[in-house]
N, C-alpha and C positions, 0 to 999 in steps of 0.2 A: 502493499501499497502507500503512495507517495505522501511528501507531505500536504499538498493541498487537496485529497481525499480524507485524510486522517483529521486536515483541520475541519472540512467540510463536516463529516460525523459528528466531532465535537460541540459543533455551532448547534446540531439538530437534536441534541444528547441534554447540551449541558450549555448554555448559551453565558452565562456566568462568567464558567470555567475558561471558556473559548474567548470570550474578552479579555480576561487575567492575561491570558497566553499570548494576545495580539499584544498588549501592554508592556508583555518584559521588553526590557531594552535587549536589543540583539547584542550578541557578545561584540570587544570591539575587537578592530581589525589591528594586526600584531604588529604594521610596520612602524617604524619611527626614524622618519627619512630626516638626513643633517647633514651637515658640510661644515668641517673639522681640520684644523691646520695641522697638526699632529699626523694624521691618517694620510692626509691629501703629500705634506712632505716626504711621509716612508713612502707613498708608491711612484712619486714623483722622482725621488731618486733612483728607486729602482727599476721604470720605465726611461729612464736617461743611457743605462747602461746595458739594455737590449740593446743586439746589433741591428735591428730593423727599426731603433725608435723611429717615429715621428719628432722627437725633443732634439735631434741630433744637432740643430742651433743652436742650443740652450745646453750643448759641452760646455762651449765657452764662449760665453757671449761675452759682448761689446757693449763698452760704456760704464762696467761696472767697477768701482775702485779696484787697486791691487790687492788689498785682505779681502776683500769679498770675493774675486777669483782665486786667491789660493785656498780659503776655505769652502768655495764650492769645488774647487776639485778636489782638495781632501778629503769632501764628503763623497765626493763620486769613486774615486780610489776603491776607499772602505768597501762599497757597495760592488763596485765592480770586483771586486777580487772572490765576493761569495756570493753574487746573485746572476753575472752576466750570464751565467749558462744554468742558471739556476729555472726550474719549473714555480715559478711563482705562487702560485695555491698550493703548493704540496711541501712544498721547501720548510723545514722545522723553523730552520731560526728567523725565517719570516715572518712568519704568523707566530711563532715566539711572541715576536717582538708586536705584530697587529695585536694580537691580546693585550700586551701591555699598554698599549696606546687606545686601548677601545675606549674607555670611559672616561680619558683624558680632556680636558676642555681646552679651548685656545689661548687660557689664558694662563692656563698652569704650566707648571716647568715637567719636566718629564720624571717619571715614576722611578723608583730603584729599578735597577734590574740585575734580570742574572748575570753571574760572571762572562757566561758566554755570548752575552749581547751588548758589552761594555762597550766594544767598537762601533756598532751602530748607535748606540745613545752619545756617542762622540761626536756620530758625521752627522746625526739627526742636528746634535746644539751648532757645530762646526758651521750647519747648512740654512738654519732657521733664520740667523739676520737676514741675510742676501733673500733668499726666498722671499719672506715676508714684506722685505724691500721694492724687490723687482717685481713679482712674479702671484705672488697671493691673493692679490688684489682683486689679478683677472681672473683665476680659476676660481674665487668664490663667488663671482658672479657669476658664470657658468654653469655651477654648480646648482646655485639659487634659481638660477634659472630651468635648469632641470628640475629640482624639487616643486616649483609652479607650473610645471606642467602637468607631471607623474599625480601631485596629491590631489586636484580636482578628480582625477580620473580612477583613484581608489575610492574619493570619498563617493561618487556618484555609483560605480558599479562595482567594487570591490565587495560586500557582504554578499553580493547576488552570485558573484563569479567565484567566489568562496565557498558557498553552501553547493552549488554544482560541479566545485574542483574536489569537495572534501568528500561527495556523495560519488565522486567515479573511482579515485583514487583511496579513499576511504578512513587512513590515517587521519588525525585534523590537523591542524595548522597551529606551529607551538601559540602561545600567548603574545609573545614579546618576541621582535623580530628587527633588530637595530640596523639600520639601511647605510653606511657611508659613501655617503655620493663624494668620489674623488675625479679630478679631472683624468688623470690617468691609471689606469688600474694594472700597468707592467704585466698584462695577460693576452696572448695573442685572442683568446675566445672570448674576451671582453669580461664582463661580469662573472665576478665568484662569489660561494657561498660556502660557508664551514656550519657545520651543525653542532656541534659544541663548545661552548653556548651557542645556538643559532646568532648568525651576522653575515651580513652581504657586504661585498664590495661592490659598487654601482658605477662604472664610469659615464662621468656626463658629457662627453666629448664624443662618445661614438656617435656614428651617424645613424646608424642603421637602429638606436634605442632612442629617438627623439620620436615625438604624437603620440598614438596609441598604442607603438611598441611597448613603451613605457610600463603601462598597465600591465603587458602578457611578461614583460622579463623581470618584474618585482615577484609575479605569480609563479615564473619559469624557475626563477632564483630560489623562493620558498621553498620550493617542492624537495630541492636541494638539502633542508632541516631534518629529512627521516618522512616525510609525507609519501617519498617514493620509495618508501622500504618494502611493502607490502608488493607492490608491484615488481620487484626487482627478486625477491623470495620465489612470488608466485612462478615468474618463470622457469626461473632454474629450478623449480619443483617438475617442472612437467617436460623438463631436458633429462632430469638426473635419471628416469630410468632406461636413456639410451646412452649414459654417462658422458653425459655435457652438459657443459655450462655455459651460461649468456656471453661467450668472448665476441661477440658483434657488437655490441652495446645496443639489442631491441629496446631493452627497457630505458632507454635515452632518449630512441625514436621515438618509441610510444608517446614517452612525458611532455616532448616537444609538440608532437601532434596533437597531445589531447588540451594542453592548455591552450596551445591556438585556437584549434577548433572551438572549445568555451569561451575564449577570449570575442570571438569573432562572431559566436551567436549571442552574447548580454549584447555586445555592442551593437551589432542589427535589430535587436530587439529595441535598443534607445534610439533608432535611427540613424546612423552612424556604420557606413561601410569601412570595413576593416579589413588586412591582406594580413594571414597570420605569421607570423615573422619567420618562420622553418619553410616557410611558401617563398614568403617575397624574397629573401635573401639566399633563396636555394641550398639550404643546410642541411637538409634531410637527401637530395641529390647529392651532393659531396659528402655527407656523412655516413649516410645509411641509406645506401640508395633500394637495395635489396629490401631495407624492409616498406616501403613506398606502396607500393601494389598491396600487398597483405595489411596494412593498417587502411588502406580503405576499403578492400573485401570486407576484412571483420571485425577490423575495430570500431570504424565509424559509425555502422549498426549499434552497437550496442552507445556508443557516447547519445544515440538519437532516439533510445528507447525501444530498438528494435529488434534486441537482441538481448540474451543474459552476459553478466561479465564473465562467468565460466566458461560459457561455451565460446564469446569472441576471443577470450585470451589462447584456449584450447587453438583454436582454427588458426588465432596470427600465431601463435609458436610454431605451429605445424608447417605453416606455410613460408616463415621464416627462416626457418632450419628442416628442407625436403630430408627426407632420409636417401 
């Protein structure tokens, strides 16, 4: 029985109880979008030392004082030695420092860091003055602009989209997800999320994250807080009798497809046309081309209420991993 049918029966049997249910405040949305100095600087320094960084011109900026230039170069040197070849979302030292900076407001000093992180704390302190004087105000404006486009979309569509996504994937979203909006995430794939504690890094300058895509990407990243755990385990359980695991990333393709489709439907119901992120930017075609036809043939009917989850997932796995 779906929620609407249940509420209809409740009204017929007990109007006062139904009224009380309707007046119960909705569960607050979990996201807290913010732009903070230290978290931005941490990611800007990591971005600078990536080989393909679009910030190459800022490695040796013109017009700064000699002291600022030396401090900037020294900070980059420390980050380059540690993170130039790192997979930033999974690098233990980088993420330990992210956690240490998680609650630090702009005007606060750096916290006491573990000994292994001292060189990076020194780098942040060296770079803080030049970054604040020359780059931070511009980055803060870009971050705030992204927040100002994303927050109204969350306010208008977030409750309905969360309800539908939780019904499909079934684990609930956490109660609190801080989202640090940074100018650059130092990650080729864009935003990233860690589940414990839940925390998202969202790059404001990424072209593909603008407009209504900001809504989809906030929900997509939120799935990585553990909401995708049942999907992952169920896919692997279906593959286990054949001695297989989901090495092709079917779970991630399914998550992309699901969030994009539900976001498209919610926005369409509000009169707004939207092309899902994975479709517009050809993410599925590039990362999981094997999954496109199975998702459309077997998972889409479930999302549209024409099939059960168990039947849809079994068929999806079978088509994606044919014998």
